[in-house]
N, C-alpha and C positions, 0 to 999 in steps of 0.2 A: 861378255857372255852372260846370258840371262840364267842365273842359277838359283834365284830366290824362290822358295816353294810357293806355289799358287800363281806364279806369273805365267805368261804364255809366250811361246817362242816358236821358231822354225828349227826343226831338228833333222839331222841325217840319221835315219833309223837303219838298223841292220838289214843288209840286203839291198839297200838303195844306192844308186850311183851318187858320186860326190856333187854332181850338178843339180841334185834334186833334194828339196827339203819339205818335210811334212809339218803342218801346224799341230802343236802339242801343248800340253800343260806341264810345267815343271813340278816334280814330286819331291826331289831331294838330290843330294850329292853323295856319290859313293866313292870312297877312297880305298884303293886296293893296296893294302899294306905290303911292303916288300916288293911290289911290282912297279912302283914309281909312276903311277898314273891316277888321274881323277876323272871320273865320268859322272854324267848327270842322269838321274832317273826321270823319265818323262812318261806322261800318260797319253796314249793314242786312243782317241775316242772311237775311231773306225774299228779297231781291234778290241776295244775295251780291255786294254792290257798296258802294263808298264814295261818300258824298254830302257836299255842303257844307250843313250845317244852318243854316236861317234863325234858329232859336231853339233854345236848349238849356237844360235844367234837370237838376240832380242827380236821380237816380232816387228817392231818398228825401230829405226826408220827404213829398213830394207824390205818391208812387206811387199811393196810393189814389184821389187826385183824378183823375189822368190815366187810371187804369184805369176809373173810373166813366164818364168822358167818352168813352173809347174804346168801351166797351160800348154806350153810348147812340148814338154816331155810326154804329156798324156793325151795329146790331140788324137792319137790313133787308138786310145784305150778308153772308150766312152764310159764304161762302168766304173773303172778306177778313177777317172776324172770326176764322175759324179760324187763318189765317196770322198775324194780329196777336197772337192769344192764344198761339200757339206761341212767337213771339218774346218775348212777355212772360214766359213760363215760362223761356225760355233766359236772360234777364237776371236773373230772380229766383234761378235755380239757380247762376248762375256769377259774378255780380258785384254783387248788390244790397247787399252788406255784411252787417252783423249783423242777423239777424231777431229781432224782439222776440217772446218767448214769448207775451206778452199778445195781440199782433195775431194770431198763429197760432191760439190758443185761441178768440179772439173769432170768427174766421171759421168755425172748425169747429163751434162750439156754436150758431151762428146758422143753420147749414145745417138746413133742415127735415127732411132725410133722417136726421139724427142722432136724431130722435124724443125729444128731451129735454123733460121737463116744466118744469124751472126752469133754462134755459141760462145766465141771468145770474148764477147762483150759482157756476158753474164758472169761476173766475178764478185767476190765479197767486197772488195774495195769500191767497185762501181755501185753496188747496192747500198753501201753505207753513204756514199756521196749523194745518191738519189734521195734516200730518206732524209738526210740532213738538209738538203736543198728544198725538198717538198715541205718540210716542217715550217719553212719560212712563210708559207702561204697561210699558216694557221696561227691563231692567237694562243700562245702557250706561256704560262708563267714559269718561274725559275724551277719550281719543284717538278713540273711536267717535263721541262727540258732535261732535268736530271734523270727522270725515268727513261727517256729516250736514249740518253747517253749511256746509262747503265746497260740498257738492252743491247746497244751497239758494241759495248765493251771497250770504250775509250774514255778519255777525260774531256772536260769542256774545252781546253786549249786545242786538243787534237780535233775536236768536233768543229770548232769555228775556224781554225787556221788551215787544216789539211782537208777536211771532208766537205764542209759547207761551201757550196759554190753559189755564185750569183745566178739566179734564175732569170733567163732572158725575158720570159713572159712577165714575171713579177716586176722586173726593172722597167719594162716598157709601160706597164700600167701605172706604176707609181710616178714615173717621170712624166707620163701623159697628163696626170692630174695636176702636177706642178705647172706644166706648160699651159694648160687650159686656164687655170686660176690666174696665172700671170697675164696671159693674152686677153682674157675677158675682164681683167681689172677687178677680180673678186677676192683679193687678199684680205680685205677687211671682214668679209662675210665668213671666212674660214679661219680667222685668227685664233690661235691656241688649239686647234684641232690636230689630231694625229692623222697622218696620211692614210693609215689603214681604216680610219673611221669615216673617211670621205669616199663616197661612191661617185662614179662618173655621171650617172643619171642625176644625182643630187646637184652636181655642178651645173648641169644644163638647166635644171629646174630653177635654181637660184638666178642664173643668168637671164632666164625668161621673166622672172618676177622683178628683177632689178633693172631699171632703165639706166644702163651705163654705156659709155662709149669705150670700146676696147682700146687700150693704150696703143696698139699697133696701128690704129686708124687715125690717131690724133695728128693734126698738122703741127709741125714745129716751125 
């Protein structure tokens, strides 16, 4: 039960059915001496008043459950729904704690107004994999790699083992360079060079300048 002052919660306020909770801010705890019960004072923004909540739950992780129940309960009461929804946004913006990026992306991609053909593919893990793979095409030093890893929120091991995938395009280009150099007999001309430093058009220019017979055409 969320009872710490200043936290935000879902509360069953006086006069409300047990299946409906209102987003509130916790103000304190009231202990009724001699009556054997303890209730929580909560501030309701819509009424600008403090109530004794009959029932109280931490806003998360059950926020989605109470949100769905609230939408169902108020679907025929548009004005009350508007007020409740405003208070819901107030709680989410001010004190719902850390928002999970996964939940935010899930809600946005499922919105039909987004017009996405494959919304289920847009997920945080896929976006991390894409960035980790894309970075392979760039020349980055260790400190720059660390910036990227810190931004993604994981470690170097997680980055290289779990997220960084082999890019098919990059693989084809790099392997194509090796095959051309081998086939054209230009190993000596590119000795000591890194693959990313060698351009495909450079290989063809060197081949045109050097009168060599490709190994593949030699008679044995």
